[in-house]
N, C-alpha and C positions, 0 to 999 in steps of 0.2 A: 186339422186346421193349424197344426204346428208350423207347417211350411209357410202358410199365409202370414202368420205372426212374424216368422223370421224374415220373410220378404219385406214386410212393412218396416221392420227394424233396420234392414239394410238400406231401404229407401230413405228412411229418416236420417240415418247416418250419412248418406250421400248428400242430402240437403244441408246438413250441418257443415260438412266439409266444404261444400260449394260456398256457403255463406262465409266461412272462415277464410277461404281463398279470396273471395271478393273483398273482404275487409282488409286483408293484407295488401292486395293490389291497389286498393284505394289509398291506403296509407303510404305506399311507395309513390303513388301518383301525387299525393299531397307534398311529399318530401321533394319530388322533382319540381313542383311549383315553387315551393319555398326556397329551394336552392337557386332557382333562376331569378326570383324576385330579389333575394338578398344580393346576388351578383350583379343586378341591374341589367340582365340580358333583355334586349328589346328588338330581336329580329325573329322572323318566322322560323328560320333554320335553327336558331339557337334554342327555340322552345319545343322542338320536336321530341316527344317521348310517347311511349306506348303503354296504355293500361288495358283497354279492351279493344282498341282499334287495330286494324291490320298492320298499319305502319305507325308513323309518328303523329298521326292525326289528332290523337287526344291532346297532346301538348300544344299543337298549333291552335286548336279550338280554344284551349284554356287561355292562350295569349290573346287571341282575337276577342274573346268576350270580356277581357280586361281592358282592351284598348278601344273597342267599338261600342258606342252607346246602343246596345241591342234592344233596350226597352223590354219587350215581352220575353220572359224566360221560358219559352216554349219551343219545341222542335217538331219537325216531321222528318222521318227517315224511311226510305223504302228500298227493298232489296236486302233485308237484314237477316235472311235465313232464320235461325233459331235465336238470334239476338245475343248469342254469347260473344260474338265478335262484331262490334259496331262502333260507329262514330259518336253515338249519343248515350251509350250506357254509363259512361263515367259522369257525364252531365246529370243524368238521372239519379244515380246513386250518391254522387259526391256533392253536387251543386244544387240538388233538389229542384232541377228543372222538371217540367212535365211535357208530355208529348204523345205523338201518334207514330207507330211503326207499322209497316205493311210488308207483306210478302205473299208471293203467289202460291206457296205450298201450304196446304191445310195442316199438314203434320208439323211444320215449323211454327205456325201460328198457335196450334194447340200446345206446343212446348212452351211458348212464351206465356200463354195464359195460365199454364200450370206452374210457372215459375213464381216464387214468392214475390219477386220484384213487381208483378202485376197487382199485388195486394198492398205491399208496403210503400209503393210509390204511385204517383199519378201517371200511369201509362195505359194507353189504349192500343191493342193489337188488332189489326184487321187483315183478313185474308182476301187478297185481290191480285189479279194480274194487271199491273198498272199499264195504261196506254195513254196516248195523247188525247184520246176521245173521252176517257173516263176519269182522268186525274182530278179535275175540278169537282165533279160529282162526288168522288170518294172523299175529298177533303171536306166538302160541305156536310156529307152524311156522317162524318166522324167528328164534327164540331170544330173544324179548323178553318178559320177565315181571317182576313185582315193581317196585321203585322204579326210576325213570329220572329224568334231569335235566329233559328238555324233551319235550313233545308238541306238534307243530305241525300244525294241520289246515286245509287249504285245498282243498276239493273242489268248490266252486262249486255247492252244493246241499244235500246231506244232512249238513252239518257238525255241526249241533246233534244230530241223531239218532245219528250215529256216536259223538260224544263221550259222549252219554248211555249208549250201549251199552258203552263201554270199561270193562272190569274187569280185564283181564289185566296192565295196567301201572298204576303209581301215580306219575304225574309230579309233580315239584316245581313246575314252571312249565308253563302251557298258553298257546300262542298260537293263536288261532282267528279265522277270518274272520267278520265280521258284515256285514249288508246295511244300510248307513246310510240307505237310502231309506225304511226303515220308521220312522225317527226314534228319539228317545231314550225315548219314553213307552210305546209299545205293545209288549207281550210277544207277538210273533207269529213263527210259523215256517211255512215252506212245507210242505204236507202230505208225509208220508213216502211215497216210492216207491223200492223197491230199485234200479230202473233209471233213476232220475232223471238227466237230462242237461240242463244249462241251455239249450243251443241248441235242444233239442227241446221243452222245457217252454213256452217262449215265444220267438218270433222276435226280440224286443227284446233278449234276453240280460240283462235286469235283474230277472227273476223267479227268485229263488233264495235259499237260506239262511235266516237268522234275524235278528231284531232284536237289538240289544245288550241290551235288557231281558230278552229270553228267555234269552240266554246267561248273563246275570248271575244269573237265577233258577236255572238249571241248575247253574251253578258253585256257588252257595250250597248247593244240595241235595247236591252232591258234596264239599263241604268246601273250596271255593276262594273266594278273595276277588278281586274285580276291582281291578286296580291301575292301569289306564290303557289308552289306545288310541294307535295311531300317528297322526301328523298327516295321513297319506294318507287316513284315514277308512275303513280296511277291515279292520284287525286289532286284536283286543282281547287283553289279557294278564291272566292269572289266576295267582295264587300260592296254594299250599296254605296254608290258614289256620293250621295248626300249625307251619309253617315261616316264615311271613311275619314279618320283623323290623319294628320300629317305624320304621326308616329307609325302609321301602317302605309308604307309607300306603294304606289301603283307600279306594277311590273309589266314589261312587254313580254310577249310569248317567248322570245329568245332568252330573256333574263330569267323567266320563271321555269322554263321547261326542264324536266328531269327525265332521263332515259329509264326504261323499265329495269328493275333490279331483281326480278324473280322469273321463274319459269312458268309458263302456262300452256305451251304447245303440247298437243296430244297426238298419239298414234290412233289409228282407227279403233283399236281395242281399248282405248281410254288411258293407256299408260303414257307417262311423260316422254315426249319426243326429244327434248333437249336440243332444239334446233338453233342454229346460229342466226344472227340478225339477217344475213344474206338469204338463208333458206326461208326465213319467215317472209321476207320481202318477195321472194319468188312465188310464194303462195298467195300473198295479198295482191300483187300487181294485176292479175287478170280479173279480179273480183270487182263488181260494180260499187262505186261510191258516188255520193253527191258531192261534186266539187264546187264550192261556193265561189262565185266570181269576185265578190267584194268581201274579204274577210272581216271588215269592220262592221258590215251589216249582217252577214252570215244568216240570212233568212230566205225562205222560198218566196218567189215573186208573188204567189197568190196567197201567201200566209197559211198554207195548209201543208201537212206532212207529205213528203213524196220527193221524187226526183226533180231537180231544177238546176239552173246554173250550167256549168260545163261538166259533162260526164267523161 
């Protein structure tokens, strides 16, 4: 049994180190906040910093929750994997928000539930493959309805269609992934399939999601204003029009758009392909997209997921 005891000691030591690392990262995040508050920084770009987010989203969200009267200090985030990298973890640990996270992987959700954060904070983790058809049922089943502070969507595929379907919650702020390869002008979306998986849709891993213009149009239809994108070139931020203060200016797609700043393209064996922008466009050009005829509306004519508009 000695080996079992040693394994438990190692596991306990790992948890202590994780907690120490989290405390240090939160302290640095608080320092980043204090520095910007003291300096009077009041732009989305000036507030970008990373604690647990993939890019500078943690800082952007900290700025937005200081400027926007969010009301409910609750969040919903899906596509979180094991939740070590997420847009809401800093909110949960540092600002004592509560919320729901969802991921399609049973293993990822088991990891979240085994994390001390599920006990020391008010966090619910649910295993589900999120679709336009089930999103509202999932929200209701997990106690989420009405106004919330933040909705964060990053599911590498049906992000547009799922946001379009969301009715059960009314977020003050929305963070959602866009595919910068589609550029700032075209309002296009990958056709809806409930079982869409980026790795299966195309081996390159770059065929997914929606353009910023498509999301901007959908946001407009749902009563949200685009207020900016992170410098990483993958997440856009929207604020409810009736809550957006003058200190958070509305942006056009061209003003907000940021090109992608990291590699995602893959070879068939899964290794990075390091394709040029032109090579990526050569892959995407023949693949089907929903081309929205009116970017300000950006919605299917019959109100259901699927192809419509100009293909």
